[in-house]
Every structure is written in structure tokens, then in C-alpha cells.
C-alpha positions, 0 to 999 in steps of 0.5 A: 115321078118327074125327076125334076120334082123335089121335096121343096116343090112338095113343101110349096104345094103343101103350103099352097094347100094350107093357104087355100084351106085357110082362105076358105075358113077365114073368108067363107066359113067364119063369116057365114051366118047360115042357121045349119052351121049351129048344128054342125061341128065346124073346124076352122083349122082344117075345113077338110074335117068340117061337117059342113058342105054347104054349096058355097064350099062344097066344090072348093073342099073337093078341090082341096081334098084332091090337092091334099091327096096328091100332096100326101102321095108325093110326100110318101115317095120321098120317105 
């Protein structure tokens, strides 16, 4: 691990991930009016757990999943 990386950096990345997910939820998922949405379990709090993977969010959620994995990996090194 990069010796210059510290726990506050990880907290920053975690916060950025959370803000990214919140923006997906607030700006894409909530206003969505697609009919398929009615048949799915929609999780506005954590879009990573949401069943919907429409083309509007699919790539964004893949990016968020990768960020989430990296944050968890970095946090595990500080325990």
C-alpha cells in the first residue's frame, strides 16, 4: 500500500462513493418513469442493492461497484 495513503483518504473515497450513489438515486432512479420499475425492488438508499440495471444506470453502477470494492479493500488494510 502507498505509505502516503491514510485512513482520512479512505474516508474521503468512501464519502465520494456515497455521494456518487446518492446522485444516481436522486437524479436518475427516482425520476425514472419506466414501467419495468414497478416490477422490481428499488433501493434508493443503496442503488448497488437495487434490482434495476437499466441502460441509464448500468455503467454507473459498475463504476460504483468497483469503487465500493476498492474502498472495502483499503479499509481492510487499516484494521
